[in-house]
KOLNU-476269 format. One line per field, with one value per residue (C-alpha): x, y, z. Coordinates in nm, 3 decimals, padded with zeros to 5 digits. Layout:
u = X; ...
v = Y; ...
w = Z; ...
This chain:
u = 03.125; 02.748; 02.516; 02.194; 01.862; 01.726; 01.390; 01.313; 00.966; 00.786; 00.644; 00.852; 01.071; 01.380; 01.708; 01.594; 01.825; 02.119; 02.029; 02.009; 02.324; 02.524; 02.411; 02.517; 02.845; 02.934; 02.911; 03.129; 02.839; 02.897; 02.574; 02.576; 02.218; 01.943; 01.620; 01.417; 01.088; 00.814; 00.473; 00.178; 00.379; 00.555; 00.923; 01.027; 01.383; 01.526; 01.898; 02.145; 02.467; 02.768; 02.965; 02.801; 02.563; 02.186; 02.178; 02.432; 02.231; 01.903; 02.061; 02.216; 01.888; 01.671; 01.749; 01.640; 01.283; 01.148; 01.037; 01.346; 01.372; 01.701; 01.749; 02.061; 02.063; 02.287; 02.525; 02.422; 02.593; 02.731; 02.393; 02.396; 02.089; 01.935; 01.763; 01.710; 01.615; 01.274; 01.048; 00.677; 00.468; 00.100; -00.107; -00.476; -00.757; -00.702; -00.864; -00.831; -00.605; -00.376; -00.052; -00.174; -00.285; 00.020; 00.275; 00.100; 00.127; 00.499; 00.558; 00.370; 00.608; 00.911; 00.991; 01.163; 01.058; 01.371; 01.216; 00.857; 00.713; 00.351; 00.203; -00.151; -00.174; -00.531; -00.728; -00.418; -00.249; 00.106; 00.313; 00.670; 00.857; 01.205; 01.187; 01.442; 01.287; 01.404; 01.540; 01.264; 00.980; 00.915; 00.676; 00.445; 00.457; 00.367; 00.059; -00.046; 00.007; -00.210; -00.491; -00.453; -00.446; -00.766; -00.938; -00.824; -00.897; -00.537; -00.254; 00.034; 00.361; 00.668; 00.996; 01.354; 01.555; 01.895; 02.111; 02.352; 02.059; 01.963
v = -01.765; -01.723; -01.754; -01.558; -01.520; -01.168; -01.025; -00.654; -00.514; -00.184; 00.119; 00.204; 00.512; 00.633; 00.500; 00.180; -00.048; 00.183; 00.202; -00.177; -00.240; 00.022; -00.115; -00.465; -00.350; -00.167; -00.503; -00.675; -00.879; -01.025; -01.027; -01.351; -01.356; -01.097; -00.998; -00.682; -00.561; -00.307; -00.460; -00.219; 00.058; -00.173; -00.254; -00.619; -00.752; -01.094; -01.150; -01.419; -01.293; -01.427; -01.273; -01.123; -01.283; -01.258; -01.033; -00.792; -00.770; -00.714; -00.429; -00.272; -00.280; -00.141; 00.225; 00.167; 00.170; -00.137; -00.480; -00.700; -01.069; -01.252; -01.628; -01.839; -02.086; -02.373; -02.307; -02.450; -02.786; -02.747; -02.771; -02.743; -02.676; -03.014; -02.953; -02.751; -02.382; -02.277; -01.973; -02.003; -01.695; -01.634; -01.342; -01.290; -01.147; -01.153; -01.448; -01.635; -01.942; -01.867; -01.902; -02.211; -02.391; -02.310; -02.388; -02.716; -02.825; -02.735; -02.924; -03.230; -03.239; -03.239; -02.875; -02.659; -02.293; -02.086; -01.741; -01.619; -01.274; -01.168; -00.830; -00.699; -00.404; -00.291; -00.599; -00.780; -01.040; -01.144; -01.427; -01.505; -01.799; -01.937; -02.316; -02.598; -02.900; -03.259; -03.358; -03.445; -03.303; -02.986; -03.118; -03.287; -02.984; -02.753; -02.965; -02.969; -02.592; -02.539; -02.735; -02.539; -02.212; -02.302; -02.387; -02.055; -01.850; -01.726; -01.767; -01.981; -02.030; -02.240; -02.168; -02.269; -02.002; -01.896; -01.998; -01.708; -01.466; -01.617
w = 02.073; 02.087; 01.788; 01.831; 01.651; 01.689; 01.588; 01.596; 01.527; 01.568; 01.389; 01.083; 01.084; 00.905; 01.046; 01.218; 01.022; 01.092; 01.463; 01.498; 01.294; 01.485; 01.824; 01.723; 01.567; 01.888; 02.068; 01.809; 01.673; 01.328; 01.124; 00.927; 00.793; 00.801; 00.640; 00.682; 00.549; 00.601; 00.666; 00.650; 00.818; 01.063; 01.055; 01.091; 01.094; 01.168; 01.209; 01.297; 01.449; 01.633; 01.915; 02.224; 02.472; 02.445; 02.750; 02.597; 02.274; 02.459; 02.658; 02.347; 02.153; 02.435; 02.348; 01.986; 02.121; 01.942; 02.055; 02.032; 02.115; 02.134; 02.152; 02.148; 01.859; 01.762; 01.473; 01.140; 01.097; 00.746; 00.578; 00.205; -00.005; -00.089; -00.411; -00.719; -00.682; -00.811; -00.780; -00.709; -00.782; -00.719; -00.850; -00.802; -00.598; -00.224; -00.057; 00.270; 00.257; -00.039; 00.157; 00.342; 00.026; -00.186; 00.085; 00.168; -00.196; -00.198; 00.128; 00.003; -00.295; -00.066; -00.137; 00.122; 00.118; 00.177; 00.134; 00.105; 00.051; 00.018; -00.061; -00.090; -00.330; -00.357; -00.463; -00.603; -00.382; -00.474; -00.328; -00.431; -00.276; -00.329; -00.304; -00.305; -00.479; -00.490; -00.830; -01.075; -00.862; -01.061; -01.326; -01.075; -00.847; -01.136; -01.206; -00.840; -00.812; -01.121; -00.956; -00.632; -00.826; -01.010; -00.682; -00.532; -00.844; -00.873; -01.123; -00.994; -01.178; -01.106; -01.279; -01.231; -01.054; -01.169; -00.872; -00.917; -00.869; -00.533
């Protein structure tokens, strides 16, 4: 059985998710992980599925009319989250380097970012990241994020996530 990573991007329109899902279902592809978003009027979707070959998926997605890339990946080897779940949130005026600075601080603390979303709404920039932190790292990370936030002129918060909500 093949495990594939698929990305689909293009101008947003109604029905894209249904078109992609139906094309993959027709091949017998089992969608194991996926994420989809709309970015400034553009559709973006990333999926992991098992079943068909990369060539079969590429052919099935061609009629959808979007840019699709398909790569074979190795199955996840029983990885379990190594850490405690936290949420990092950033709010402030848009400015170059926010994502780079905040994610570098998280990485330097041994944190693994498992999901990250950013949005620019008028002058307000918002970043929300789900992070797995090593045990006992939260207090030091919160201090380092506060310093980074002050340097960037944004508010940064770190709070423990409720694992059943993730």
